[in-house]
C-alpha positions in Angstrom: 166.3 124.3 131.4 165.1 127.0 129.5 161.4 127.9 130.2 158.8 127.0 127.8 157.1 129.5 125.3 154.0 130.6 126.4 151.3 129.0 123.6 149.9 131.5 121.2 146.5 132.7 122.7 143.6 130.7 121.2 140.6 132.2 118.8 138.0 133.0 120.5 134.1 133.4 119.2 133.4 136.8 118.4 131.2 138.7 121.1 127.5 139.0 120.4 126.9 143.1 121.1 124.1 143.7 123.1 120.9 145.9 122.6 122.4 149.0 122.7 125.7 148.3 121.3 123.7 146.6 118.2 121.4 150.0 118.1 124.6 152.1 117.6 126.7 149.8 115.4 123.6 149.7 113.0 123.4 153.9 113.1 127.0 153.9 112.8 128.0 151.4 110.3 124.1 151.2 108.1 124.8 148.8 105.4 128.4 148.1 106.3 126.8 146.4 109.9 127.8 142.8 108.1 131.2 144.1 107.5 131.9 145.6 111.2 130.8 142.3 112.9 133.4 140.1 110.4 135.8 142.9 111.4 135.5 141.9 115.2 135.1 138.1 114.1 139.1 139.2 113.0 139.7 140.7 115.8 138.7 137.9 118.0 140.2 135.3 115.9 143.3 136.0 114.1 143.9 139.3 116.2 144.3 137.4 119.7 146.3 134.9 118.0 148.6 137.4 116.4 149.1 139.5 119.1 147.3 142.5 118.1 144.2 142.3 120.7 144.7 140.9 124.2 141.9 137.9 124.9 140.4 139.6 127.6 139.2 142.3 125.3 137.2 139.9 123.3 133.9 140.8 125.5 134.1 144.4 125.3 135.7 144.4 121.4 132.1 146.4 120.8 131.9 148.7 123.1 135.4 149.6 124.4 137.2 149.2 120.9 134.8 149.2 117.9 132.0 151.7 118.6 134.4 153.6 121.3 136.8 154.3 117.7 133.6 154.6 115.1 131.6 157.5 116.7 134.7 159.8 116.3 133.4 159.6 112.1 131.3 162.8 113.6 134.4 164.8 114.1 135.4 164.6 110.4 134.4 166.3 107.5 133.2 164.8 104.0 135.4 163.8 101.8 138.0 163.8 103.9 141.9 162.3 103.9 142.7 161.0 106.8 146.2 159.4 108.6 145.9 156.9 111.5 148.9 156.5 112.9 150.0 153.7 114.7 147.1 151.9 113.7 147.8 148.5 115.3 144.0 146.7 115.0 142.7 149.3 113.0 141.6 151.3 115.8 140.3 153.6 115.1 141.5 153.5 111.3 139.4 150.4 110.2 136.6 151.1 112.3 136.4 154.6 110.6 136.8 153.5 106.9 133.4 151.3 107.4 131.5 153.9 109.3 132.4 156.6 106.1 133.3 155.1 103.1 133.6 159.0 102.0 136.9 159.3 103.7 140.4 158.1 102.3 142.2 156.6 105.1 145.6 155.6 105.0 146.9 153.1 108.0 150.1 154.0 109.3 151.8 150.8 111.3 155.3 150.8 111.3 155.5 146.7 112.5 154.9 143.9 109.6 153.3 141.4 111.4 150.5 144.3 112.2 150.9 145.7 108.7 150.0 142.1 107.4 147.4 141.5 109.4 145.9 144.7 108.3 146.0 144.4 104.7 144.5 140.8 105.0 141.7 142.5 106.6 141.3 145.0 104.5 141.3 142.7 101.5 138.8 140.5 103.4 136.5 143.0 104.0 136.7 145.0 100.4 137.6 148.0 101.7 138.5 150.4 98.4 138.8 153.5 100.9 141.9 151.9 102.6 145.3 151.4 102.1 148.1 150.3 104.5 151.3 151.7 105.0 154.1 150.4 106.9 156.4 153.1 107.8 157.1 154.8 111.2 154.8 158.2 111.2 157.2 160.3 111.6 158.8 159.1 107.8 155.6 158.9 106.0 155.3 162.3 104.9 156.1 161.9 101.5 154.2 158.6 101.5 151.1 159.9 102.8 151.2 163.7 101.7 149.0 166.1 103.2 146.4 164.9 104.6 142.9 166.8 106.4 143.0 164.6 109.8 145.2 162.7 111.6 144.0 159.8 114.1 146.0 158.1 116.9 144.7 155.8 119.9 146.9 154.8 122.4 150.2 155.6 120.5 151.8 158.1 123.0 151.1 160.9 125.8 150.3 164.2 123.7 153.1 165.9 124.2 155.0 163.1 122.2 152.4 162.5 119.8 152.3 166.0 118.0 155.8 165.7 116.5 154.9 162.6 114.5 151.3 164.0 113.8 151.0 167.2 113.0 153.7 167.4 110.0 151.7 165.2 108.2 148.3 167.7 108.0 147.9 170.1 105.4 148.0 174.0 106.8 144.2 173.9 108.4 144.2 170.2 109.3 143.5 168.5 112.4 144.6 166.0 115.2 141.7 163.9 117.0 143.5 161.8 119.4 141.5 159.4 121.5 142.2 160.0 125.1 140.7 159.0 128.6 140.6 161.0 131.8 144.1 162.6 131.4 143.3 164.4 128.3 143.2 167.9 130.0 146.8 167.1 132.2 148.2 165.9 128.8 146.7 169.4 126.8 148.8 171.3 129.9 152.4 168.9 129.3 152.0 169.3 125.8 151.2 173.3 125.8 154.9 175.0 125.2 155.1 172.8 122.4 151.2 173.2 120.9 152.4 177.0 120.7 155.8 176.6 119.2 153.6 174.6 116.6 151.1 177.7 115.9 147.9 175.5 116.5 144.7 177.8 116.0 143.2 175.8 119.1 143.3 172.5 121.4 140.3 171.4 123.2 138.8 168.7 124.8 135.3 167.3 122.5 132.8 164.1 123.3 131.9 162.0 120.7 129.2 159.3 120.4 126.6 161.3 123.1 123.4 159.2 122.9 124.7 156.1 121.3 127.3 155.1 123.8 126.7 154.7 127.6 130.2 156.7 128.1 131.1 159.0 125.2 134.8 159.1 123.5 137.1 161.7 124.9 139.2 163.1 121.6 141.8 165.7 122.3 141.4 167.9 119.0 144.2 170.0 117.9 143.6 172.6 115.0 146.3 174.0 112.7 
């Protein structure tokens, strides 16, 4: 007898941000705080049901995901064109779009079910500075054009990430890869490849100091 299929996880109530999280969110999202809360509600409900976020992540949606991504906005110049590679549940792309309406952001995602979810959320939030592109990053150049910044979170190790992100950048653009404790090791493993691309600099920077209990670690690669 075939094993029964697992039931789809049930939608959950969105977490209420703790006092420090709310203060950080209000500073980051300003007048769009209500939209950020609706985005978190989407993550906790349809995002869970449709497999974009694991059920165990719901209690830390604000701290570990939304705020962790949104603080990266401080590293991006005004009016920049941004491509978010492997956008998934919109992390960090949608968080950046909510925090920075001046940015023009393309969410690049190859899986149709994720693309459909992103399109639904973007439409519900009324985000006019976001478009969703179904594509693999390495095939998106013609559709995206040259961008100023490429972002990526939980896509791949840096040694593989540079091949699918750096070709999307204009001459002086930069990659912002959200990483953890392995950041320095990943840079060393990718050193030869980075040299072949002729990058100007590669460094590890923190975002969200003073806002988050644990700032976000970002590998910044500048062409």
